[in-house]
Steps between C-alpha positions, in 0.01 A plus 500: 500500500224251579456341842589161351823633355599664834436173683712313246793742546481476880505121483790501255708727726414290806597174327827649373589602853452143617700369203803718572484453877417857599231409751627464857329257737217671685634455856306808613508520879746213549745604774410868496792702639442605861274204584551156653302179488482205738502140377452167674780266380545124535725238344407132538770249401428128463753224427464124479450200274451594137246218457308569821444875532191473719696480826583858619851551632677834499489844660321835477628854535251780568546876531351842446664687211479878480584660166546873475574703188758752628631658180431519126243587236216320319729253323803454729486476880713404797314257725583458867406147612487387861422159644323507839402232751657206310414150623621152412337164568545144372218309328323299635695465826457864599860543616569871537820660372631856479560725201788730598609801294187529288373828645769735371357708210618455142427692182410425139509703181162434336454618139183428299448168675863382501741490794821644361715482815474411869684678784593357840663620818850359545394286799255289295650153455505312169215260588286785639555700180384197303186479715424872449558473125231232488254743662611791281452300178126474576471870416628437147205471260366619166148601392529444124478149356822378341837339555769687694853435617515538877766452764396372842623238753415227245757641256461680171169362378269516204177617664156483342202707619139419419208712625182325611319831554592867546622420855597128499824372342699182463880496473710201402879471486717280285854472357645640820877546480699474823812324621359148500843334550354205314694173478329211323600155382512480122298174506126572505417210728726633776385860481250677723194686381421844644134596452410857591204736495504874580180702495342807662144632522438859610222754531528877470263784569338692216787747537763229455605472866588149623228346719592134536748257354568126516828367361581128479814300420477123464793262452534124456841335476465139384743234379455394139576143605226510766246769422314437827807583699590853609408812698270791430493862613214745498510865606192722508540870576187706559456868570172687558449874539370598846288815554549825309814690405657730756724803472875461550800731501706531182872529435680791337748454219562577135509132407494153654878473500529807726244361745668160511830668576347709781346187660826300461316220321650218295366446146401160359263348244221253574729210412587294806816318610506148641544487877644206690484484880845509661635167622459419865845453654647548149444129437240492221560212257862466615638194320678369810190508720272361227747220431518405868121475511474281190824300481341181638277496191804502271665177612569233238216288639252776411595526132202384297259613775284809543699624802810579292292663224329725757836595649625599154201733453587691817878488475540618140342836585742551787795380290429767237553770764802333660863606480771267373658475845180366662450244221860381531455472876203267449689288246800462733302418814558145631128464559449545122688184403182291470327757282769662286337384179175669596683821601664499158153468341393815686807692382425401140136603531587839655700610192659807657864595459550443875365145479701432182824624653434305820453178301811563288724582795406187695428239232771574245779542751611141447445217252425218743202277421266648764564856392457413133173319579365806685633736231309300238186511713534878531527533122192281452304714747622820336393367159140464618495839675259763376678832560813499283747786516731625229798485737436132573469416128828678431671322791380156383630575151838600643512172695406301188779657296746325734417134451490326839690175552194338661298383198168465686529843659584664166199334333271632774660845466417507126138397563462755780648784294269421207186474714569820697576684174168387350306633797700824488418539128130460581496789749318814391738723306732212408515258207736253333659809344606638841880524506578253780249252355664517156836426664361179654342393170827557315695312765281188476504496120878546486550219750290259291714582196818436701383159630641192329343237729130423534493533880637852465232596245223349711587727793468819296193377310330465839611859561320610182196305618498695826568831323223457238629780280307502168811582299655161594229279347666484155820375662305238699313383189833457322640302792188280503530423128875469452655373827552169671211320663561634852541861384201474266274379784628771737435770238145367448441509877607864501274585204210321670528747791456812284165672450296352212438855377854500360430222253393603149442280194874479432567359845200268475650351182829435680327327791305288252826411327638371832187310597442334161877457438451652155865598444690262733455264793458652848504357849153402621518752787569784255200381298262484796611847617434636150158335517431670835566839340283423196209409728561809716446706183135386500488351148200559277323211326746471210806521727355247744409264217858517377627402846252215541606349166824401674310230689448299179851562364759223461725666759613222738540734799188366668575677829485834315167392353376400844618834640311688226186301567524560875554875450201521264277323752620728780432812291157370401411441865603857589328677208166382358550702180833328434341164581219554250749601229716194568199267496383644167846447341525138618143403404547630145810284438445123501876433514519703819183381662606143574653303785845455345547876467336618820653234724872497424727306728710702737506614862530877456236700685367855518235606748379792707318481832370752754734538796292739710190718479313745725522564792869449417657641184423357156786284383554217253745215457629420154695179447685428176696175470695421185609137498759322292557125489282444805679746727454868571693729267357842594231572755362802680245563771401866493299674773333809355303782660185566297344849515240595239655385170857543628719212609823541692740218582570484873725195498607258230670169571670355195672163464717392211680179408697366209663177396290296743325276250777241510386411853151421374411199288343669198504445129448865435523612140484858622841467664650444157308773324509762773856612450818371350717650777614271777325611816674540835343333801385791713217614723416804703249750625411843361323749723323820411373728776253773397630479144869518596700200377752369752824319436409133434576240767683208341435157651764316299691522176626179344412133551775449754364775726148363457605149601679644802171656614311176432736277700550744789134608525611863513154645432297236679443735795310832467752756373436880500499639146385858562427699814419870500259772610406745225265794468167474316308828527725799555279804443456833671351839426354810661150647479446867579158541663283811501527541880879548492584138585746303285426128495797261487384192307708187459469134412784260566500126443763231538535134414728262687599194298663175606546265204653160560513175309615141511563231238546125535596269217538123479684350205414149627128567525521731199290772660543851642304727730522874557328747728511879498342696785438871481409655835399864486398762751317801360433824686331809358436828681303803386531816706346847528636750751526871565609740771360838602580727793211347691462140374701205369304246297628159386299233316660169403371194319704182492452168330719196574499155348738204472407302186704195403549312180636146471598353163594133496575265214566131457671357193501128415734409215507123552295464179333769291560824695215601732495835680258590782482856627310639798444868578371552854397812693472428874234684698587846627359795697447861389474777760377854437562755775392863536650735760400865522630744763435867570708697749357840597727763651395575855366150566681204659255256344541360152193429287551168322322236297626147428342220301634164384344262251632149436429289192568127481618400152460135410785298357474327164676281248488650152357287222766502230364297209359159419827367362680587823229322701547188287876513555458540877268199510750299294792585731299431817424149379859418412 
């Protein structure tokens, strides 16, 4: 055989060995049995502001680590590890603490670079075992490039090794599985973003023995709504070999199990368990003590201010751990009388069975007006809650099956049940096919079929709107196309709230049928809602051209034409691509591109304006006003949170009116063509909080009731319409760090709302004025904390703000109707606060850092449109 052929065969055999995994890592002299090595160990931990990581604040542990190989063979060994001379000091203050219990030896089963098991003496505490596991994991390494599955204090991770030379390696970890206990809002804008990095660099000798290692974990926990807001954590563990190996005594035994039994050791893996320091005086987060500290912030005077929102952030955490008896005690206390509504908000936000039972036992015990008012407020708070439970859904359904004699309470119960069920269906592992969810869907559909009156149907249609079950859209479409005007509009409102991804070409055709009135006449509100959906579907050039043709049609519903034109202009201002497409369509059609078509009469408006930007959160105001006969028919002001390309409605104020045109001198052809049904004189307010539709608040129903309000001036003084404190962010999770620490990460936000309004009307002067004030207090907190046997670390960021929004209108109907609207944001203040504390065991001094930054936000009056300006000038001169 030639030399070339022999070389070829040797290479072939060598490559096949690699292919089938027969080659063991060349660890050589790593942890030779009967020897011990000394290492210098340190762990530096920094915490602070995620957007300002240059300021050092944290602690350092330092020790000598002696590792002896006391039993085994070339591939599998029992390592005895001992920590000596441990020290602890805060950074940069230099406060000295003590590290107790670290010096007892522990053992590890090391096999071809992996730590299979760890063994401790019984006296080692949980946090000290976690600390030792972090040190032990540093001795877990591989010398062949590739991806491995490894278990260490970070969890079960996918670990990738890359060699930079024969002695230098890089190790990165990803997809680590551990008990994260993650709870996140379903809405992207209210979630938190956890950014992590785990990496290790190590050097070995030519024989494969570990020489030095540097392992780093880096964490940022930021709010999606404010990506400059949140804490960071960095841990760097380093270990360097000191001197040469020394001889050590070995242990006798047939296997590791026998030795472990002889030494009376307890077996564990490298996975760690979360440790929480015991409460001092057994009073940690006790709901009674926390309530006493914060109750002054919950008075009625503080609703709509940041103080009550901040109190909610702190109290909801304590309420979730509280027993029913303590919650009932707070509700019954005489000192709670001035804040019962706010206490009820907290119970609804907590969403535990204890809080639910406490609310039921106290608020449903009688049917008097005060109890029913508070019971409704509890249901509204529960509807917005973010942690639904199956037991609560089932209990709400059981209550709904027994129709309550109080009509308002029963309406709120239906809306609450539907909203809670929707959130439950969205939880991981659930769907609209989950058994209890299907029962709620069936209940609502059966109730609609049973209803003979419109007001009955409207209640359950709102339920379907809050439930948002895809299987109900066909029923809603049928109701929109075949029912009375009121039911048709309600069904369209429900359909408008569904995701646009549900609508295919078949649904598009049905919405076009409603908007263009191809098969029958529809109420103008149903038409404008259908138009909203068609525009949400992002029409292409042909579809948009078809919509725009309506402007030159002979349809006499000029307010619908004005509404379409306003919506097109708003969309063009928000999207340049849409604007260019619209411009191209209009310029190509001479019948479109003229004053008569592009300037129809009518007062309907559609506009969007920025509400807030950095350093606050990004939010927008959208105002849609559909007019009829010179008076408002349907209007909304929607405050949305804008994060990336996602929009989430925080609060929507809707107003509706019907049959009011007779009070206005108007020769309005549209009143004749709009609908042949006689319209009742009615008006009211519709509220939606974080996408949950509330029971409408009716101002009056019938001309007699309206005239009673006019002559008595019932609403001429500011009247509360909605007061509540609700949660915004409600997120928490755990992060298992390489050093044995488990980070508790949370972000909690709350918004306190006080909405009030007043209306004055003069039939002699033929004019009317209205004013709606929305006062809000917003508080957001992001927190990172962890406990060890030697340190407790807590980092908190808080942001508080009290923005206001005032909407006023003046209507003059002494001649041709003129409407002037003003949307005002008064000036406000935004405060960011950072507080970081580190308590070291053995020291009476606490290391702390506190910073506060205040931003002055200017007030402004929003520019609505030119036509509104002209109307305001006209009214001011009259």
